C-alpha positions in Angstrom: 9.8 -69.8 46.1 8.8 -68.7 49.5 5.2 -67.5 49.8 5.0 -63.8 50.7 3.2 -63.2 54.0 0.1 -61.1 54.4 0.5 -57.4 55.2 -1.1 -55.9 58.3 -3.9 -54.3 56.3 -4.6 -57.6 54.4 -4.9 -59.3 57.8 -7.2 -56.6 59.1 -9.4 -56.9 56.0 -9.6 -60.7 56.2 -10.4 -60.6 59.9 -13.3 -58.3 59.2 -14.5 -60.8 56.5 -14.9 -63.4 59.3 -17.3 -61.1 61.2 -19.1 -59.8 58.1 -19.6 -63.3 56.6 -20.7 -65.1 59.7 -22.4 -62.3 61.6 -21.5 -64.2 64.7 -19.9 -63.5 68.1 -16.5 -65.0 68.9 -14.0 -65.5 71.7 -10.3 -64.9 71.0 -9.6 -68.7 71.1 -12.3 -69.2 68.4 -10.7 -66.7 66.1 -7.2 -68.2 66.7 -8.6 -71.4 65.2 -10.8 -70.0 62.4 -8.5 -67.2 61.1 -5.5 -69.5 60.1 -7.7 -72.1 58.6 -10.1 -69.9 56.6 -8.2 -66.6 56.0 -4.5 -67.5 56.2 -3.8 -65.3 59.2 -1.3 -66.9 61.6 -2.7 -67.7 65.0 0.1 -65.8 66.7 -0.9 -62.5 65.0 -4.7 -62.9 65.6 -4.7 -61.1 69.0 -2.7 -58.1 67.7 -4.8 -57.7 64.6 -8.1 -58.1 66.6 -6.9 -55.5 69.1 -6.0 -53.0 66.4 -9.6 -53.3 65.0 -11.1 -52.9 68.5 -8.9 -49.7 69.0 -10.1 -48.3 65.7 -13.8 -49.0 66.6 -14.2 -51.5 63.8 -14.9 -54.4 66.2 -16.9 -54.4 69.4 -15.9 -56.3 72.5 -17.5 -57.0 75.9 -16.6 -59.0 78.9 -19.2 -61.6 80.1 -18.2 -63.4 83.2 -14.6 -64.4 82.8 -14.6 -64.3 79.0 -14.2 -61.5 76.4 -16.4 -61.7 73.3 -15.9 -59.9 70.0 -18.3 -59.0 67.2 -18.7 -56.6 64.2 -21.6 -56.0 61.9 -21.3 -54.3 58.4 -23.7 -51.5 59.3 -21.8 -50.4 62.4 -18.5 -50.8 60.7 -19.6 -48.7 57.8 -20.8 -45.9 60.1 -17.7 -46.0 62.2 -15.5 -45.9 59.1 -17.5 -42.9 57.7 -17.1 -41.1 61.0 -13.4 -41.8 61.1 -12.9 -40.8 57.5 -14.8 -37.5 58.1 -12.6 -36.8 61.1 -9.4 -37.6 59.1 -10.5 -35.7 56.1 -11.3 -32.6 58.3 -7.8 -32.8 59.9 -6.4 -33.3 56.4 -8.2 -30.1 55.1 -7.0 -28.1 58.1 -3.5 -29.3 57.6 -3.7 -28.2 53.9 -5.0 -24.8 54.8 -2.3 -24.2 57.4 0.3 -25.5 55.0 -0.9 -23.0 52.3 -0.8 -20.2 54.9 2.7 -21.1 55.9 3.9 -21.3 52.2 2.5 -17.8 51.7 4.2 -16.6 54.8 7.5 -18.1 53.6 7.2 -16.6 50.2 6.5 -13.2 51.7 9.4 -13.5 54.1 11.8 -14.2 51.2 11.0 -10.9 49.4 14.1 -8.6 49.9 15.3 -10.6 53.0 18.0 -13.0 53.9 17.3 -16.2 55.7 15.8 -15.5 59.2 15.1 -17.4 62.3 11.3 -16.9 61.7 11.7 -18.3 58.2 13.7 -21.3 59.5 10.9 -21.9 62.1 8.2 -21.8 59.5 10.1 -24.2 57.2 10.5 -26.6 60.1 6.7 -26.4 60.9 5.9 -26.8 57.2 8.0 -30.0 57.1 6.1 -31.3 60.2 2.8 -30.6 58.5 3.8 -32.4 55.4 4.7 -35.4 57.4 1.4 -35.2 59.3 -0.4 -35.0 55.9 1.2 -38.2 54.7 0.2 -39.9 58.1 -3.4 -38.8 57.6 -3.4 -40.1 54.0 -2.1 -43.5 55.3 -4.9 -43.5 58.0 -7.6 -42.7 55.4 -6.3 -45.6 53.2 -6.3 -47.9 56.2 -10.0 -47.3 56.8 -10.9 -47.8 53.2 -9.3 -51.3 53.5 -11.9 -52.2 56.1 -14.9 -50.9 54.1 -17.5 -53.7 54.0 -18.0 -53.0 50.2 -14.2 -53.4 49.6 -14.1 -56.5 51.7 -17.0 -58.0 49.7 -15.3 -57.1 46.4 -12.1 -58.8 47.6 -14.1 -61.9 48.6 -15.8 -62.0 45.2 -12.4 -61.5 43.4 -10.9 -64.3 45.4 -13.9 -66.6 44.6 -13.5 -66.0 40.9 -9.7 -66.7 41.1 -10.4 -69.9 43.1 -13.0 -71.1 40.6 -10.6 -70.4 37.6 -7.8 -72.3 39.4 -10.0 -75.3 40.0 -11.2 -75.2 36.4 -7.7 -75.4 35.1 -6.8 -78.2 37.7 -9.8 -80.1 36.4 -8.6 -79.7 32.8 -5.1 -81.0 33.8 -6.7 -84.0 35.4 -8.8 -84.7 32.4 -5.8 -84.5 30.0 -3.8 -86.8 32.3 -6.6 -89.4 32.3 -6.8 -89.2 28.6 -3.1 -89.7 28.1 -3.1 -92.7 30.5 -5.9 -94.4 28.5 -4.6 -93.4 25.1 -0.9 -94.2 25.5 -0.7 -96.2 28.7 1.6 -93.7 30.4 2.2 -93.9 34.1 0.9 -90.9 36.0 4.3 -90.2 37.5 5.8 -90.1 34.0 3.1 -87.6 32.8 3.7 -85.4 35.8 7.5 -85.5 35.3 7.3 -84.9 31.5 5.0 -81.8 31.9 6.3 -80.4 35.1 3.0 -81.1 37.0 3.5 -81.1 40.8 2.7 -84.4 42.5 0.5 -82.7 45.1 -1.6 -80.8 42.5 -5.2 -80.7 43.9 -8.3 -78.5 43.9 -8.4 -75.5 46.2 -11.0 -75.8 48.9 
């Protein structure tokens, strides 16, 4: 089956991992080599993902001579994320208050009245505010994805999964070795009989 590609938020989180884990400064060409190899981010999407992180204040950039350099440290990223979250949550609260006020106005306008132009306008504004509310929720979730703590938790989870996969691979190799010694089976026959892929190997 075809492997599912990474989502934009997964790519953003993995890109931040590169900066947090290395605490180094990179040029775009460096990241276009490192990201595909170490984080599974296609080289073609590196520039777009990097720019989105720069735009959101998660990654710093500066031009030195003719080259652009990029860096990000967990402490700054955490502060930037907190500031953005506070800003978004403030907007979210304001939208909620305005929505509640509009709902009360709509309820009041319905008492003993037919539909009016004012009510239609209020309903339209309410719908727009609900849409804005969903957009703000999405923005908040996006910044949680780039939380250094979340990135570290993802890294640890991935490491546990990798170790488990390699442990089972080691078990399979051990059983294959035992079967060859015990019964004189050829390795290809064992693979075919038990549905073991020919290219089975440890995960780096």
